[in-house]
BALOBA-1460 file (C-alpha; in Angstrom, 3 decimals):
// residues 367
<rec num="1" residu="m" x="13.721" y="11.068" z="-26.910"/>
<rec num="2" residu="v" x="12.029" y="11.943" z="-23.624"/>
<rec num="3" residu="t" x="12.042" y="15.677" z="-24.345"/>
<rec num="4" residu="q" x="10.822" y="15.135" z="-27.905"/>
<rec num="5" residu="t" x="7.993" y="12.868" z="-26.770"/>
<rec num="6" residu="f" x="6.636" y="14.874" z="-23.853"/>
<rec num="7" residu="g" x="7.723" y="18.394" z="-24.800"/>
<rec num="8" residu="k" x="6.202" y="21.087" z="-22.577"/>
<rec num="9" residu="m" x="4.386" y="18.482" z="-20.476"/>
<rec num="10" residu="l" x="7.703" y="17.362" z="-18.996"/>
<rec num="11" residu="f" x="8.351" y="18.836" z="-15.551"/>
<rec num="12" residu="r" x="11.866" y="20.230" z="-15.270"/>
<rec num="13" residu="p" x="13.198" y="20.941" z="-11.767"/>
<rec num="14" residu="e" x="14.614" y="24.431" z="-11.338"/>
<rec num="15" residu="s" x="17.613" y="23.039" z="-9.473"/>
<rec num="16" residu="e" x="19.360" y="19.701" z="-9.063"/>
<rec num="17" residu="c" x="18.017" y="19.298" z="-5.530"/>
<rec num="18" residu="l" x="14.471" y="20.359" z="-4.737"/>
<rec num="19" residu="k" x="13.929" y="21.654" z="-1.209"/>
<rec num="20" residu="e" x="10.311" y="20.538" z="-1.336"/>
<rec num="21" residu="f" x="8.053" y="18.871" z="-3.856"/>
<rec num="22" residu="p" x="5.691" y="21.100" z="-5.862"/>
<rec num="23" residu="a" x="2.012" y="21.126" z="-4.928"/>
<rec num="24" residu="p" x="-0.345" y="18.948" z="-7.013"/>
<rec num="25" residu="e" x="-1.951" y="22.121" z="-8.370"/>
<rec num="26" residu="d" x="1.421" y="23.140" z="-9.835"/>
<rec num="27" residu="l" x="1.830" y="19.760" z="-11.501"/>
<rec num="28" residu="k" x="-1.452" y="19.613" z="-13.391"/>
<rec num="29" residu="y" x="-0.963" y="18.179" z="-16.889"/>
<rec num="30" residu="k" x="2.725" y="17.578" z="-16.150"/>
<rec num="31" residu="i" x="4.804" y="14.406" z="-16.375"/>
<rec num="32" residu="l" x="7.449" y="13.771" z="-13.711"/>
<rec num="33" residu="i" x="10.422" y="11.444" z="-14.049"/>
<rec num="34" residu="s" x="11.429" y="9.522" z="-10.945"/>
<rec num="35" residu="t" x="14.456" y="7.265" z="-11.258"/>
<rec num="36" residu="k" x="18.026" y="6.870" z="-10.139"/>
<rec num="37" residu="p" x="20.557" y="9.370" z="-11.492"/>
<rec num="38" residu="p" x="22.755" y="8.181" z="-14.397"/>
<rec num="39" residu="k" x="25.155" y="5.417" z="-13.450"/>
<rec num="40" residu="e" x="28.284" y="7.549" z="-13.796"/>
<rec num="41" residu="y" x="26.841" y="10.262" z="-11.575"/>
<rec num="42" residu="l" x="25.741" y="7.767" z="-8.967"/>
<rec num="43" residu="e" x="29.151" y="6.127" z="-8.890"/>
<rec num="44" residu="a" x="30.834" y="9.525" z="-8.475"/>
<rec num="45" residu="q" x="28.567" y="10.349" z="-5.566"/>
<rec num="46" residu="t" x="29.256" y="6.949" z="-3.994"/>
<rec num="47" residu="n" x="33.016" y="7.463" z="-4.251"/>
<rec num="48" residu="k" x="32.722" y="10.846" z="-2.534"/>
<rec num="49" residu="d" x="30.731" y="9.318" z="0.276"/>
<rec num="50" residu="k" x="33.217" y="6.495" z="0.710"/>
<rec num="51" residu="e" x="36.074" y="8.967" z="1.153"/>
<rec num="52" residu="k" x="34.210" y="10.549" z="4.052"/>
<rec num="53" residu="e" x="33.395" y="7.283" z="5.795"/>
<rec num="54" residu="k" x="35.628" y="5.534" z="8.290"/>
<rec num="55" residu="d" x="36.813" y="2.100" z="7.299"/>
<rec num="56" residu="s" x="35.160" y="0.183" z="10.113"/>
<rec num="57" residu="d" x="33.022" y="-2.946" z="10.171"/>
<rec num="58" residu="d" x="30.178" y="-0.981" z="11.735"/>
<rec num="59" residu="d" x="29.908" y="1.259" z="8.642"/>
<rec num="60" residu="v" x="29.819" y="-1.522" z="6.082"/>
<rec num="61" residu="w" x="26.865" y="-3.675" z="5.075"/>
<rec num="62" residu="g" x="27.779" y="-7.250" z="5.753"/>
<rec num="63" residu="k" x="26.409" y="-10.560" z="6.821"/>
<rec num="64" residu="e" x="25.501" y="-10.598" z="10.492"/>
<rec num="65" residu="p" x="26.594" y="-13.471" z="12.745"/>
<rec num="66" residu="t" x="24.001" y="-16.117" z="13.534"/>
<rec num="67" residu="e" x="23.711" y="-15.109" z="17.185"/>
<rec num="68" residu="l" x="23.442" y="-11.457" z="18.149"/>
<rec num="69" residu="t" x="23.984" y="-9.623" z="21.372"/>
<rec num="70" residu="a" x="21.424" y="-7.067" z="22.518"/>
<rec num="71" residu="e" x="23.640" y="-4.236" z="21.291"/>
<rec num="72" residu="q" x="23.701" y="-5.746" z="17.808"/>
<rec num="73" residu="e" x="19.922" y="-5.963" z="17.332"/>
<rec num="74" residu="d" x="19.639" y="-2.503" z="15.768"/>
<rec num="75" residu="e" x="22.485" y="-3.365" z="13.400"/>
<rec num="76" residu="k" x="20.610" y="-6.498" z="12.311"/>
<rec num="77" residu="t" x="17.532" y="-4.475" z="11.401"/>
<rec num="78" residu="d" x="19.659" y="-2.186" z="9.251"/>
<rec num="79" residu="s" x="21.517" y="-5.079" z="7.619"/>
<rec num="80" residu="d" x="18.335" y="-6.983" z="6.804"/>
<rec num="81" residu="a" x="16.838" y="-3.856" z="5.302"/>
<rec num="82" residu="s" x="19.796" y="-3.546" z="2.960"/>
<rec num="83" residu="d" x="19.806" y="-7.228" z="2.016"/>
<rec num="84" residu="n" x="16.092" y="-7.184" z="1.299"/>
<rec num="85" residu="n" x="16.467" y="-4.229" z="-1.023"/>
<rec num="86" residu="q" x="18.736" y="-6.105" z="-3.427"/>
<rec num="87" residu="d" x="15.777" y="-7.260" z="-5.529"/>
<rec num="88" residu="d" x="14.531" y="-3.742" z="-6.242"/>
<rec num="89" residu="e" x="13.548" y="-3.157" z="-9.859"/>
<rec num="90" residu="d" x="15.787" y="-0.055" z="-9.754"/>
<rec num="91" residu="s" x="18.812" y="-2.311" z="-9.278"/>
<rec num="92" residu="d" x="21.979" y="-1.563" z="-11.239"/>
<rec num="93" residu="a" x="21.823" y="-5.081" z="-12.694"/>
<rec num="94" residu="f" x="18.916" y="-3.950" z="-14.853"/>
<rec num="95" residu="e" x="20.114" y="-0.430" z="-15.574"/>
<rec num="96" residu="p" x="21.166" y="0.242" z="-19.176"/>
<rec num="97" residu="e" x="24.481" y="1.878" z="-19.937"/>
<rec num="98" residu="v" x="24.296" y="5.673" z="-19.960"/>
<rec num="99" residu="d" x="26.327" y="7.801" z="-22.353"/>
<rec num="100" residu="s" x="28.425" y="9.967" z="-20.026"/>
<rec num="101" residu="s" x="28.350" y="12.864" z="-22.486"/>
<rec num="102" residu="r" x="24.553" y="12.981" z="-22.205"/>
<rec num="103" residu="a" x="24.311" y="12.198" z="-18.506"/>
<rec num="104" residu="p" x="24.129" y="15.827" z="-17.267"/>
<rec num="105" residu="g" x="21.184" y="16.613" z="-19.551"/>
<rec num="106" residu="y" x="19.351" y="13.472" z="-18.555"/>
<rec num="107" residu="k" x="20.048" y="14.130" z="-14.889"/>
<rec num="108" residu="s" x="18.397" y="17.541" z="-15.126"/>
<rec num="109" residu="l" x="15.100" y="15.899" z="-16.123"/>
<rec num="110" residu="i" x="14.851" y="13.761" z="-12.983"/>
<rec num="111" residu="a" x="12.254" y="15.428" z="-10.779"/>
<rec num="112" residu="i" x="12.349" y="12.840" z="-7.997"/>
<rec num="113" residu="p" x="15.741" y="11.122" z="-7.605"/>
<rec num="114" residu="g" x="15.289" y="7.497" z="-6.589"/>
<rec num="115" residu="g" x="17.626" y="5.365" z="-4.580"/>
<rec num="116" residu="k" x="18.151" y="2.503" z="-2.202"/>
<rec num="117" residu="i" x="19.770" y="2.338" z="1.196"/>
<rec num="118" residu="t" x="23.540" y="2.788" z="1.010"/>
<rec num="119" residu="g" x="24.212" y="3.136" z="4.730"/>
<rec num="120" residu="r" x="22.428" y="2.486" z="7.982"/>
<rec num="121" residu="l" x="18.651" y="2.544" z="7.738"/>
<rec num="122" residu="k" x="18.281" y="5.159" z="10.460"/>
<rec num="123" residu="e" x="20.688" y="7.418" z="8.584"/>
<rec num="124" residu="a" x="18.812" y="6.860" z="5.320"/>
<rec num="125" residu="l" x="15.578" y="7.973" z="7.003"/>
<rec num="126" residu="k" x="16.999" y="11.282" z="8.181"/>
<rec num="127" residu="v" x="15.131" y="14.276" z="6.810"/>
<rec num="128" residu="e" x="17.465" y="16.671" z="5.006"/>
<rec num="129" residu="p" x="16.320" y="20.314" z="5.243"/>
<rec num="130" residu="d" x="17.667" y="21.326" z="1.824"/>
<rec num="131" residu="k" x="16.782" y="18.251" z="-0.256"/>
<rec num="132" residu="v" x="13.857" y="15.926" z="-0.943"/>
<rec num="133" residu="r" x="14.210" y="12.448" z="-2.393"/>
<rec num="134" residu="r" x="12.631" y="9.066" z="-2.937"/>
<rec num="135" residu="l" x="13.647" y="5.946" z="-1.030"/>
<rec num="136" residu="s" x="12.720" y="2.391" z="-2.048"/>
<rec num="137" residu="l" x="12.202" y="-0.407" z="0.475"/>
<rec num="138" residu="s" x="11.142" y="-3.989" z="-0.069"/>
<rec num="139" residu="e" x="8.149" y="-5.253" z="1.887"/>
<rec num="140" residu="q" x="10.493" y="-7.225" z="4.169"/>
<rec num="141" residu="a" x="12.687" y="-4.208" z="4.822"/>
<rec num="142" residu="l" x="9.605" y="-2.142" z="5.630"/>
<rec num="143" residu="e" x="8.303" y="-4.686" z="8.137"/>
<rec num="144" residu="k" x="11.642" y="-4.747" z="9.934"/>
<rec num="145" residu="a" x="11.971" y="-0.960" z="9.805"/>
<rec num="146" residu="t" x="8.584" y="-0.458" z="11.456"/>
<rec num="147" residu="v" x="9.776" y="-2.367" z="14.516"/>
<rec num="148" residu="s" x="12.676" y="-0.037" z="15.337"/>
<rec num="149" residu="y" x="12.103" y="3.086" z="13.258"/>
<rec num="150" residu="g" x="8.336" y="3.491" z="12.904"/>
<rec num="151" residu="t" x="8.280" y="7.155" z="13.898"/>
<rec num="152" residu="d" x="11.304" y="7.876" z="11.686"/>
<rec num="153" residu="l" x="9.432" y="6.378" z="8.729"/>
<rec num="154" residu="v" x="6.429" y="8.629" z="9.322"/>
<rec num="155" residu="r" x="8.599" y="11.735" z="9.623"/>
<rec num="156" residu="f" x="10.551" y="10.793" z="6.496"/>
<rec num="157" residu="t" x="7.354" y="10.508" z="4.451"/>
<rec num="158" residu="q" x="6.136" y="13.913" z="5.626"/>
<rec num="159" residu="k" x="8.662" y="15.501" z="3.269"/>
<rec num="160" residu="n" x="10.018" y="12.698" z="1.065"/>
<rec num="161" residu="f" x="8.650" y="9.876" z="-1.072"/>
<rec num="162" residu="l" x="8.746" y="6.322" z="0.226"/>
<rec num="163" residu="r" x="8.176" y="3.537" z="-2.280"/>
<rec num="164" residu="i" x="7.452" y="-0.039" z="-1.212"/>
<rec num="165" residu="y" x="7.725" y="-2.978" z="-3.593"/>
<rec num="166" residu="p" x="7.087" y="-6.757" z="-3.380"/>
<rec num="167" residu="k" x="9.906" y="-9.072" z="-2.388"/>
<rec num="168" residu="g" x="11.599" y="-10.812" z="-5.295"/>
<rec num="169" residu="t" x="10.510" y="-14.296" z="-4.229"/>
<rec num="170" residu="r" x="6.855" y="-13.632" z="-5.107"/>
<rec num="171" residu="f" x="7.147" y="-15.562" z="-8.372"/>
<rec num="172" residu="n" x="3.429" y="-16.391" z="-8.301"/>
<rec num="173" residu="s" x="2.523" y="-12.671" z="-8.470"/>
<rec num="174" residu="s" x="1.067" y="-12.701" z="-4.968"/>
<rec num="175" residu="n" x="0.933" y="-9.510" z="-2.906"/>
<rec num="176" residu="y" x="1.539" y="-8.199" z="0.592"/>
<rec num="177" residu="k" x="-0.646" y="-6.165" z="2.951"/>
<rec num="178" residu="p" x="-0.581" y="-2.539" z="1.790"/>
<rec num="179" residu="q" x="-1.775" y="-1.198" z="5.164"/>
<rec num="180" residu="i" x="1.704" y="-1.384" z="6.690"/>
<rec num="181" residu="g" x="2.993" y="1.137" z="4.168"/>
<rec num="182" residu="w" x="-0.114" y="3.329" z="4.374"/>
<rec num="183" residu="m" x="0.080" y="3.435" z="8.175"/>
<rec num="184" residu="h" x="3.596" y="4.848" z="7.938"/>
<rec num="185" residu="g" x="2.853" y="7.396" z="5.227"/>
<rec num="186" residu="a" x="4.320" y="5.597" z="2.200"/>
<rec num="187" residu="q" x="3.104" y="7.317" z="-0.961"/>
<rec num="188" residu="m" x="3.900" y="4.560" z="-3.468"/>
<rec num="189" residu="i" x="2.919" y="0.932" z="-2.849"/>
<rec num="190" residu="a" x="4.020" y="-1.143" z="-5.846"/>
<rec num="191" residu="f" x="1.809" y="-4.175" z="-6.466"/>
<rec num="192" residu="n" x="1.533" y="-7.187" z="-8.733"/>
<rec num="193" residu="m" x="-1.694" y="-6.074" z="-10.391"/>
<rec num="194" residu="q" x="-2.191" y="-9.509" z="-11.943"/>
<rec num="195" residu="g" x="-2.081" y="-11.115" z="-8.470"/>
<rec num="196" residu="y" x="-5.780" y="-11.345" z="-7.674"/>
<rec num="197" residu="g" x="-6.681" y="-11.788" z="-4.020"/>
<rec num="198" residu="r" x="-7.528" y="-9.970" z="-0.798"/>
<rec num="199" residu="s" x="-4.465" y="-7.712" z="-0.839"/>
<rec num="200" residu="l" x="-5.376" y="-6.402" z="-4.284"/>
<rec num="201" residu="w" x="-9.014" y="-5.968" z="-3.185"/>
<rec num="202" residu="l" x="-7.784" y="-3.714" z="-0.378"/>
<rec num="203" residu="m" x="-5.718" y="-1.688" z="-2.839"/>
<rec num="204" residu="q" x="-8.711" y="-1.320" z="-5.149"/>
<rec num="205" residu="g" x="-10.890" y="-0.361" z="-2.188"/>
<rec num="206" residu="m" x="-8.548" y="2.355" z="-0.957"/>
<rec num="207" residu="f" x="-8.497" y="4.027" z="-4.368"/>
<rec num="208" residu="r" x="-12.251" y="4.001" z="-4.780"/>
<rec num="209" residu="a" x="-11.997" y="7.100" z="-2.607"/>
<rec num="210" residu="n" x="-11.710" y="10.588" z="-4.104"/>
<rec num="211" residu="g" x="-13.945" y="9.683" z="-7.013"/>
<rec num="212" residu="g" x="-11.706" y="6.817" z="-8.078"/>
<rec num="213" residu="c" x="-9.284" y="9.262" z="-9.726"/>
<rec num="214" residu="g" x="-6.239" y="7.271" z="-8.583"/>
<rec num="215" residu="y" x="-5.033" y="9.677" z="-5.884"/>
<rec num="216" residu="v" x="-5.994" y="9.759" z="-2.206"/>
<rec num="217" residu="k" x="-5.015" y="12.523" z="0.202"/>
<rec num="218" residu="k" x="-2.819" y="11.389" z="3.063"/>
<rec num="219" residu="p" x="-4.602" y="11.658" z="6.445"/>
<rec num="220" residu="d" x="-3.738" y="14.822" z="8.367"/>
<rec num="221" residu="f" x="-2.438" y="12.949" z="11.408"/>
<rec num="222" residu="l" x="0.363" y="11.429" z="9.299"/>
<rec num="223" residu="m" x="1.507" y="14.959" z="8.440"/>
<rec num="224" residu="n" x="1.820" y="15.968" z="12.083"/>
<rec num="225" residu="v" x="5.434" y="17.010" z="12.680"/>
<rec num="226" residu="d" x="5.280" y="15.708" z="16.240"/>
<rec num="227" residu="a" x="4.126" y="12.249" z="15.188"/>
<rec num="228" residu="n" x="3.684" y="9.994" z="18.190"/>
<rec num="229" residu="s" x="4.772" y="6.388" z="18.343"/>
<rec num="230" residu="e" x="2.478" y="4.126" z="16.365"/>
<rec num="231" residu="r" x="2.568" y="1.708" z="19.322"/>
<rec num="232" residu="a" x="0.678" y="4.105" z="21.574"/>
<rec num="233" residu="k" x="-2.764" y="2.924" z="22.637"/>
<rec num="234" residu="l" x="-5.264" y="4.979" z="20.679"/>
<rec num="235" residu="p" x="-8.786" y="5.865" z="21.802"/>
<rec num="236" residu="v" x="-11.841" y="4.881" z="19.787"/>
<rec num="237" residu="k" x="-12.756" y="7.842" z="17.537"/>
<rec num="238" residu="k" x="-16.020" y="6.514" z="16.124"/>
<rec num="239" residu="r" x="-18.076" y="3.361" z="15.813"/>
<rec num="240" residu="l" x="-19.370" y="2.059" z="12.510"/>
<rec num="241" residu="r" x="-22.616" y="0.130" z="12.651"/>
<rec num="242" residu="v" x="-23.305" y="-2.065" z="9.628"/>
<rec num="243" residu="k" x="-26.558" y="-3.876" z="8.974"/>
<rec num="244" residu="v" x="-26.759" y="-6.545" z="6.274"/>
<rec num="245" residu="y" x="-30.366" y="-6.899" z="5.167"/>
<rec num="246" residu="m" x="-30.299" y="-9.139" z="2.105"/>
<rec num="247" residu="g" x="-28.643" y="-9.944" z="-1.213"/>
<rec num="248" residu="d" x="-29.890" y="-10.442" z="-4.747"/>
<rec num="249" residu="g" x="-28.730" y="-10.817" z="-8.346"/>
<rec num="250" residu="w" x="-26.664" y="-14.022" z="-8.264"/>
<rec num="251" residu="h" x="-29.259" y="-15.866" z="-10.341"/>
<rec num="252" residu="l" x="-28.656" y="-13.306" z="-13.103"/>
<rec num="253" residu="d" x="-24.833" y="-13.328" z="-12.953"/>
<rec num="254" residu="f" x="-24.225" y="-17.072" z="-12.459"/>
<rec num="255" residu="k" x="-25.548" y="-20.303" z="-13.945"/>
<rec num="256" residu="h" x="-28.060" y="-22.103" z="-11.734"/>
<rec num="257" residu="t" x="-25.542" y="-24.966" z="-11.253"/>
<rec num="258" residu="h" x="-22.551" y="-22.701" z="-10.467"/>
<rec num="259" residu="f" x="-22.695" y="-23.097" z="-6.675"/>
<rec num="260" residu="d" x="-24.673" y="-26.334" z="-6.184"/>
<rec num="261" residu="t" x="-25.623" y="-28.775" z="-8.896"/>
<rec num="262" residu="y" x="-28.900" y="-29.949" z="-7.404"/>
<rec num="263" residu="s" x="-30.050" y="-27.210" z="-5.029"/>
<rec num="264" residu="p" x="-30.065" y="-23.411" z="-4.584"/>
<rec num="265" residu="p" x="-26.987" y="-21.888" z="-2.915"/>
<rec num="266" residu="d" x="-26.343" y="-21.484" z="0.815"/>
<rec num="267" residu="f" x="-24.997" y="-17.932" z="1.120"/>
<rec num="268" residu="y" x="-23.390" y="-16.143" z="4.061"/>
<rec num="269" residu="t" x="-21.716" y="-12.717" z="4.277"/>
<rec num="270" residu="k" x="-18.443" y="-11.792" z="5.978"/>
<rec num="271" residu="v" x="-18.131" y="-8.175" z="7.134"/>
<rec num="272" residu="g" x="-15.042" y="-6.650" z="8.694"/>
<rec num="273" residu="i" x="-12.457" y="-3.904" z="8.907"/>
<rec num="274" residu="a" x="-8.987" y="-3.682" z="7.380"/>
<rec num="275" residu="g" x="-6.763" y="-0.988" z="8.848"/>
<rec num="276" residu="v" x="-4.503" y="-0.532" z="11.841"/>
<rec num="277" residu="p" x="-4.064" y="-3.705" z="13.947"/>
<rec num="278" residu="d" x="-6.422" y="-2.562" z="16.733"/>
<rec num="279" residu="d" x="-9.246" y="-2.028" z="14.229"/>
<rec num="280" residu="e" x="-8.900" y="-5.202" z="12.171"/>
<rec num="281" residu="i" x="-11.640" y="-7.772" z="12.670"/>
<rec num="282" residu="m" x="-13.886" y="-10.027" z="10.586"/>
<rec num="283" residu="k" x="-17.419" y="-11.166" z="11.436"/>
<rec num="284" residu="k" x="-20.004" y="-13.167" z="9.508"/>
<rec num="285" residu="t" x="-23.718" y="-13.718" z="9.217"/>
<rec num="286" residu="k" x="-25.572" y="-16.986" z="9.596"/>
<rec num="287" residu="i" x="-25.839" y="-19.276" z="6.575"/>
<rec num="288" residu="k" x="-29.089" y="-19.003" z="4.650"/>
<rec num="289" residu="e" x="-29.734" y="-22.354" z="3.017"/>
<rec num="290" residu="d" x="-31.249" y="-23.015" z="-0.404"/>
<rec num="291" residu="n" x="-31.958" y="-19.412" z="-1.336"/>
<rec num="292" residu="w" x="-30.886" y="-17.287" z="-4.308"/>
<rec num="293" residu="t" x="-32.180" y="-14.180" z="-2.501"/>
<rec num="294" residu="p" x="-30.958" y="-14.588" z="1.088"/>
<rec num="295" residu="v" x="-32.295" y="-12.375" z="3.900"/>
<rec num="296" residu="w" x="-29.908" y="-12.097" z="6.859"/>
<rec num="297" residu="d" x="-31.084" y="-8.980" z="8.686"/>
<rec num="298" residu="e" x="-27.998" y="-8.970" z="10.951"/>
<rec num="299" residu="e" x="-26.143" y="-6.024" z="12.488"/>
<rec num="300" residu="f" x="-22.486" y="-5.557" z="13.422"/>
<rec num="301" residu="t" x="-20.644" y="-2.744" z="15.210"/>
<rec num="302" residu="f" x="-16.979" y="-1.885" z="14.663"/>
<rec num="303" residu="p" x="-15.050" y="0.470" z="17.006"/>
<rec num="304" residu="l" x="-12.464" y="2.445" z="15.020"/>
<rec num="305" residu="t" x="-9.329" y="4.076" z="16.407"/>
<rec num="306" residu="v" x="-8.044" y="5.247" z="13.003"/>
<rec num="307" residu="p" x="-11.104" y="5.586" z="10.739"/>
<rec num="308" residu="e" x="-9.038" y="7.575" z="8.206"/>
<rec num="309" residu="l" x="-7.204" y="4.371" z="7.197"/>
<rec num="310" residu="a" x="-10.057" y="1.907" z="7.723"/>
<rec num="311" residu="l" x="-11.596" y="-0.088" z="4.883"/>
<rec num="312" residu="l" x="-14.905" y="-1.904" z="5.174"/>
<rec num="313" residu="r" x="-14.446" y="-5.437" z="3.844"/>
<rec num="314" residu="v" x="-17.447" y="-7.357" z="2.542"/>
<rec num="315" residu="e" x="-17.306" y="-10.876" z="1.122"/>
<rec num="316" residu="v" x="-20.086" y="-13.295" z="0.217"/>
<rec num="317" residu="h" x="-19.445" y="-17.039" z="0.122"/>
<rec num="318" residu="e" x="-21.529" y="-20.105" z="-0.561"/>
<rec num="319" residu="y" x="-21.247" y="-22.766" z="2.126"/>
<rec num="320" residu="d" x="-20.124" y="-26.203" z="0.998"/>
<rec num="321" residu="m" x="-20.143" y="-29.022" z="3.517"/>
<rec num="322" residu="s" x="-17.678" y="-31.302" z="1.731"/>
<rec num="323" residu="e" x="-15.427" y="-28.873" z="-0.155"/>
<rec num="324" residu="k" x="-14.046" y="-25.348" z="0.091"/>
<rec num="325" residu="d" x="-16.734" y="-22.671" z="0.234"/>
<rec num="326" residu="d" x="-17.417" y="-20.996" z="-3.102"/>
<rec num="327" residu="f" x="-16.643" y="-17.327" z="-3.676"/>
<rec num="328" residu="a" x="-19.731" y="-15.246" z="-4.522"/>
<rec num="329" residu="g" x="-18.522" y="-11.628" z="-4.562"/>
<rec num="330" residu="q" x="-16.630" y="-8.971" z="-2.625"/>
<rec num="331" residu="t" x="-16.101" y="-5.272" z="-2.154"/>
<rec num="332" residu="c" x="-13.862" y="-2.982" z="-0.107"/>
<rec num="333" residu="l" x="-15.020" y="0.531" z="0.741"/>
<rec num="334" residu="p" x="-13.126" y="3.392" z="2.443"/>
<rec num="335" residu="v" x="-14.886" y="4.088" z="5.751"/>
<rec num="336" residu="s" x="-14.217" y="7.806" z="5.277"/>
<rec num="337" residu="e" x="-16.378" y="7.731" z="2.125"/>
<rec num="338" residu="l" x="-19.376" y="5.865" z="3.571"/>
<rec num="339" residu="k" x="-22.652" y="7.780" z="3.688"/>
<rec num="340" residu="q" x="-25.138" y="7.029" z="6.443"/>
<rec num="341" residu="g" x="-28.344" y="5.286" z="5.469"/>
<rec num="342" residu="i" x="-29.529" y="2.327" z="3.419"/>
<rec num="343" residu="r" x="-27.443" y="1.516" z="0.357"/>
<rec num="344" residu="a" x="-27.515" y="-1.035" z="-2.478"/>
<rec num="345" residu="v" x="-23.859" y="-2.113" z="-2.494"/>
<rec num="346" residu="p" x="-22.528" y="-3.648" z="-5.749"/>
<rec num="347" residu="l" x="-20.196" y="-6.626" z="-5.502"/>
<rec num="348" residu="f" x="-17.088" y="-7.408" z="-7.550"/>
<rec num="349" residu="d" x="-15.467" y="-10.619" z="-8.759"/>
<rec num="350" residu="r" x="-11.998" y="-11.901" z="-7.843"/>
<rec num="351" residu="k" x="-10.340" y="-9.601" z="-10.386"/>
<rec num="352" residu="g" x="-12.128" y="-6.545" z="-9.057"/>
<rec num="353" residu="e" x="-14.569" y="-6.264" z="-11.955"/>
<rec num="354" residu="k" x="-18.120" y="-5.316" z="-11.024"/>
<rec num="355" residu="l" x="-20.774" y="-8.030" z="-11.205"/>
<rec num="356" residu="n" x="-23.619" y="-6.885" z="-13.418"/>
<rec num="357" residu="s" x="-26.580" y="-7.519" z="-11.136"/>
<rec num="358" residu="t" x="-25.424" y="-8.737" z="-7.722"/>
<rec num="359" residu="r" x="-26.060" y="-6.333" z="-4.840"/>
<rec num="360" residu="l" x="-26.262" y="-6.344" z="-1.064"/>
<rec num="361" residu="l" x="-28.804" y="-4.183" z="0.708"/>
<rec num="362" residu="m" x="-26.961" y="-2.652" z="3.680"/>
<rec num="363" residu="r" x="-27.262" y="0.181" z="6.168"/>
<rec num="364" residu="f" x="-24.384" y="2.281" z="7.528"/>
<rec num="365" residu="d" x="-24.477" y="4.411" z="10.678"/>
<rec num="366" residu="f" x="-21.795" y="6.141" z="12.734"/>
<rec num="367" residu="v" x="-22.517" y="6.071" z="16.463"/>
């Protein structure tokens, strides 16, 4: 069915194991399949691997004791990573039965073989010179992996695909911070797109870059073969100066009683940076009372150590003395895409849809 549906658009790997992924230029107008190999093939591979392994407790995923010695800490990180990957959507529990007679043909269509950790995490992150692959980690496994194997993660993603997905307990469709994956070179950050909130705003902001086409080039420093430890203290590369002059348009996009029943709204703006931990900060203007067209005329400066991964966060809220402040609009913009000068910046609602008339007048400068 796959070959009949996609025909010549379907990318077919020349060999079972690609030594490197094709360039984007070579994949124009092509469709790639990325999934686990057929169940029978995967089981055969697993059996081969088991024959090579020693039957020792250290080589088997198992529950760790409650208290760990110092020597066991690395083992705990690996074990947790495996446990946290059990809710992956690629799990065998959800995999349909595959006709073994058709498995070889289906296997040949898989351009990017997917898989989960089947051994120690450090071993799974080893770069194989003659094969590229895709590895899936849950958000919890990623967080733990960054503590002990941050540099290994970056080096793995220089040649292979790393996919991150939400933990299975997010039944309310909430999301996690995508920056952790981006900082370590992960190419695929799976999200609950119906989970509106700040995490999704950051995702939408990142992919406003490159014309909003849906693809963003990985920063060059993450492709450096001699990647340094992400814990190293980085120097400030540039400073972003942001001036918030005024805002307008709420009276056209909202009813006059939306924010306050008996008086005009009391707006304030929050401006900050989302990115690496050293760059993250949030500041806010003063509250302008009883004004549909507030004038703040305030300036903020943000030192940036990794501007390539920095997003400018902007949120407008309406102050409420007795209840939670009302949301009045937001936007996230890639710092790398900002142009110097005065700009009319459109705001978006909670879902990420552009408000028709609401704008902030702002100025951006790099100093």
